[in-house]
N, C-alpha and C positions, 0 to 999 in steps of 0.2 A: 328207621334205626340204623345207624352206621356202626361199624366195628373198627376200632383203631388198628393200625397195622401190626402193632406188637401184641395185640390181644389175641389169646388163643381161643378158638371156637371149639367147644367141647363136642366130641363125637357122641352119637346117640348111645352107643354101647357104654360110654363112660358115665352117662347120667344114671344116678341112683333111682331105682324104681321104688315106689312106696312099699313098705313092708307091712305085712299083716300085723295088726295090733295084738300082741300076745302079752299076757301078764297075769298076775294073780292079785286078787282083791281089787282095791281102788285103781291100781295101775292098769287094770284091764279096760278101763273106761277112759274115753277122751275127755278133755276139759269141756268140750261142747255138750257131751252127754250129761256130765255132772251139772253144768250150768242150767241145762233144761230142767233137770229134776229139782234143782234148788229153786228155780223160778216157779215150778209147780207147787212146791212147798209154800213159798211166799203167797201164791194165789190162793192156796187152800185156807190161809188165814184171812181171806178177803182183803188181802193187801194191807192188813193192819200190822203196824210195827215194822221197823227196818232193822233186821238182824242178818245181814248177808253172810257173815262168817258162820253163824249158827246154821243157817239154811244150807250152806255149802257143806259143812261138816255132816249134817244129817243126810244130805244127798249122797255123799261118799259112803257113809255107813250103810244106808239102804241098798245102794248098788252093790257093795261088797257082800252084803248078806244075800242078796239075790243071786249073785254068782256062786256063792258057797252052797246055796240051797239046791242047785242043779246037780 
């Protein structure tokens, strides 16, 4: 990989470090976590029916309730 002459190379200290995921309710979970739970819901129906929006919504609700139960 080559860098053009006029292209600035960022310094290590300038790079943003990943921040801890902090939030309330659904925002406390990543899309990957919600996706995994939605797929589990789909599998729990023996993969019958294709309702991805409903599964996603249910997954968000369940994860938010889990967070508030703590």
